[in-house]
C-alpha positions, 0 to 999 in steps of 0.5 A: 503543525504536523511537521512539528508533532513529528520532530517532537515525537523523532525527539521524544523516542530519541531521548529514551533510546539509545544504542550504546553498542552502535554509536554510529548509528544512534546520532541517526535516531531522528532519520530513523525516526522519520523515515518510519512515519513517512513508510507508515504514512504510505501504508495507511493512505496507500492501503486504504485508497487502493482498497477502494480503488480496487472495489470500483475495480472489482465491480467493473470486472463481473459487470455486463459493461464490455468496454467497463470490464475489458478496461478493468482487465488491461488495468489490472494485467498491466499494473500485476505484470510489470515490476514495481521498480519500472512503474515508479521510474515510468511514473517520475522519470518518464512522466515527471520528466516531461516538464512543467512546460509539457504537463501544465498543471499536473507538473505540481503533482509528478514534482513531489516524488512523494506524491508519485510514490503514493499513486504508484503504489496505490494503483499497484496494491488497488491491481492486486487487490481487485484480483484478490476480491475478484477471486473470493466473488467468484467462489461464492455460490451462485444462490447468493447472487441470484437470491439477492436479484430475486429479493429486487437488489440492483447488481450494484447492492447485491455486490455492496451487501451480500458478494463483496461481505462473503468475498473479503471473508473468503479472501483475508488471508491472501489480502492480508499477505499483500499488505504486507507485500506492500510494505515491502515494495514501498521500500523501493519508492526510495529510488526516486528521492522519497526519504522513507525509512530505507531512503533515510537508511541509504543516506546514514549508510552512505555517511558513515558505511557502516552496514549495521544502519541496514540491520536496524532498518531491517529491525523496524521493517519487521516491527511494522511486518509483526504489527501488520501481521497482528492485525490480519490475525486479528480480524480473520479471528473475528472474521471467522467467527459464526453469525449469531 
């Protein structure tokens, strides 16, 4: 049903949009729309799951359990210190290249390029987001946490009710910039055969060698980046309103 809905949406958009001066590109409208939708899917799922994972990493980083604190630090250091392209290739061509006999049940996951791309983007985003949120928590007045502990809150309760909301308010502009970076980074998953917007664009260019194919992709990416920036602006305005 979902695929049928996506095809219907693609046909509807392509039926009302034409590029008369770029006829060789107009014939691939359906591919652009399909790749555009795949990119949106990856963005939404990656940012949602990555943010949830980042909260857990932050809790481990600011906690007093030394093994968890060090594991969270190493995780963040590795994924922030290595290129996203390397991470994609290690997971897909490295781990995935072990084959079904070695991976066993995990082969079902690692044989899917979309699933691997989603996993790597989520882990990468969570590493950056956790560091952004941790920076926000560090800049919160220590008295807020002490007051929460004084009235009987546990560390988890204080983190959820007091520290994280204030940290998000402080670090939202930086986190908003990270969302745009996730969008741009998502283009790399085309290197592991995911047919997102960039993957479809590369296929279109390989068929007609028309550089306008990349110009169309750039316009679509700019549209997505503008939408994210507008969302960031709206949330930032809401966060900056004084409490009543």
